[in-house]
C-alpha positions, -999 to 999 in steps of 0.1 A, spaced: 177 -364 -706 147 -356 -724 153 -330 -754 135 -299 -752 111 -291 -779 110 -258 -796 78 -241 -808 70 -210 -825 53 -184 -800 22 -188 -810 18 -225 -806 47 -222 -772 18 -198 -752 -11 -221 -769 8 -248 -751 8 -231 -717 -22 -209 -716 -43 -232 -698 -19 -230 -663 -1 -195 -676 -16 -175 -648 -12 -204 -622 29 -199 -632 32 -163 -619 9 -165 -583 43 -167 -564 56 -143 -544 87 -130 -567 64 -124 -592 37 -107 -577 64 -83 -562 73 -80 -600 39 -71 -610 38 -43 -582 67 -28 -596 59 -25 -630 24 -13 -619 40 17 -599 62 25 -636 31 26 -654 13 46 -626 42 75 -629 44 72 -665 2 82 -667 8 110 -640 31 126 -660 9 126 -691 -14 154 -702 -49 156 -688 -68 136 -713 -105 123 -708 -96 87 -727 -65 72 -720 -60 48 -751 -36 19 -743 -24 -7 -770 -3 -40 -749 16 -61 -771 17 -97 -762 -11 -89 -737 -16 -128 -726 -45 -136 -704 -46 -100 -695 -20 -89 -667 -10 -55 -685 -50 -46 -687 -56 -57 -647 -21 -33 -640 -39 -5 -658 -71 -6 -640 -53 -5 -609 -37 26 -617 -68 42 -640 -88 39 -605 -60 56 -589 -56 84 -614 -93 89 -623 -90 82 -660 -110 63 -682 -93 34 -696 -94 22 -734 -78 -9 -739 -64 -27 -770 -47 -59 -762 -31 -82 -788 -14 -115 -785 -4 -140 -813 -23 -171 -790 -54 -176 -799 -61 -197 -765 -44 -165 -744 -72 -143 -764 -98 -168 -755 -92 -168 -720 -83 -130 -717 -124 -121 -735 -136 -149 -707 -123 -132 -678 -121 -93 -687 -150 -88 -714 -163 -51 -707 -171 -19 -726 -139 2 -738 -121 -36 -734 -107 -53 -768 -88 -79 -777 -72 -94 -808 -56 -125 -820 -29 -109 -840 12 -105 -843 30 -77 -837 39 -76 -871 3 -76 -885 -19 -57 -864 -53 -58 -872 -67 -25 -890 -89 -18 -859 -55 -13 -841 -32 7 -870 -55 34 -878 -57 47 -841 -32 67 -822 -22 57 -783 -12 75 -756 7 46 -741 23 16 -758 32 -13 -734 47 -49 -739 55 -67 -704 76 -96 -692 94 -102 -724 67 -102 -749 79 -80 -769 111 -102 -773 94 -127 -791 89 -104 -820 109 -112 -852 112 -77 -865 118 -57 -836 136 -30 -845 113 -17 -876 86 -19 -852 102 5 -827 105 28 -852 68 24 -865 54 23 -829 73 58 -826 68 73 -857 36 67 -865 16 48 -836 19 74 -807 4 107 -801 28 137 -795 28 132 -763 28 96 -760 51 70 -742 65 31 -749 72 10 -723 89 -23 -733 100 -52 -710 125 -73 -728 147 -104 -720 183 -89 -710 209 -101 -732 237 -93 -704 214 -104 -677 231 -119 -642 213 -150 -654 228 -152 -688 264 -144 -670 258 -172 -646 250 -192 -672 277 -185 -693 302 -189 -661 289 -221 -655 292 -241 -692 314 -218 -710 287 -213 -732 291 -177 -751 256 -184 -766 239 -179 -728 252 -143 -743 236 -142 -775 209 -118 -786 192 -144 -801 181 -180 -778 156 -200 -767 131 -196 -740 109 -207 -716 91 -188 -690 92 -189 -650 75 -219 -632 70 -239 -666 99 -266 -670 126 -273 -697 105 -292 -717 90 -272 -744 104 -235 -754 109 -207 -784 129 -184 -800 134 -154 -777 156 -117 -789 179 -107 -760 188 -69 -758 208 -43 -740 211 -6 -735 233 -2 -767 212 -23 -791 180 3 -781 202 34 -788 208 19 -820 171 18 -829 166 54 -819 193 67 -842 167 55 -872 139 73 -860 129 104 -876 118 121 -845 135 130 -815 127 110 -785 138 109 -743 150 74 -737 153 60 -702 165 26 -694 155 4 -662 156 -33 -651 139 -55 -629 158 -85 -606 192 -95 -615 202 -115 -586 169 -133 -575 165 -149 -613 195 -173 -598 183 -207 -589 194 -205 -551 186 -170 -541 150 -171 -564 144 -202 -537 156 -176 -506 133 -150 -518 103 -164 -521 105 -174 -487 103 -140 -474 66 -136 -493 50 -107 -513 62 -76 -486 98 -93 -480 103 -100 -519 90 -63 -529 115 -48 -507 140 -65 -520 136 -62 -554 131 -23 -549 167 -25 -531 181 -38 -555 165 -18 -585 179 13 -570 211 -3 -579 204 -15 -614 193 19 -620 234 24 -630 235 -10 -645 203 -19 -661 221 -44 -683 220 -67 -657 187 -72 -646 162 -101 -661 139 -76 -676 150 -51 -695 129 -21 -699 129 7 -722 111 36 -717 106 59 -752 92 93 -747 81 118 -775 
């Protein structure tokens, strides 16, 4: 059996960057993207009218978050100022090549060491999509910093992390009898990428997020959502992919209405923090 190679997040994402976009062309991934786009649309719709919407995307990869935000900005008729940060130099290189235009900025940096161009700004919206924030070593202090220092008085933070108590993790625990599958820190490899390499990731729960927000000096509204519980299981994943984009989207939306009451069971755990 080939032993899995564990890399730092930067090196891991450098290694998958050349094929990263192709890994998520399947109907299930595209349906998840649409759900997140709809979430962002609802958040932006509720914000006070502004001439420019300033957004910080943490772990921006090759620019998926930008693409979703551009779709929303066109729909809402707002001007977008976008700042994307990623620890992978290869991801940033691809993002710049694909999305170079006015008002769009990309930086190679870790979340704990944001560039000066970013640290002096206040943002209407801070996002981190599809598990990127789960690779941050200092997640607790980062969330506190973002809430207190980096979002506007009416700003919102939208964080997608891996869920500690997801159906996928419970299934792995029941299958192997190994409590490491329910740990807050695990080795992880992204969807469709195989298991030869991985990197460390931190897994979150509603209880963990509530504990973090108790340390924040200002009062905030905290909401939890999630995406995809059952369809991250191997057999059901194969079935849903055969349904195509629209079929996958319908099933994920129906499942999500139930996950509203038990968000910890979703694979992608979403924390929405609003001042």
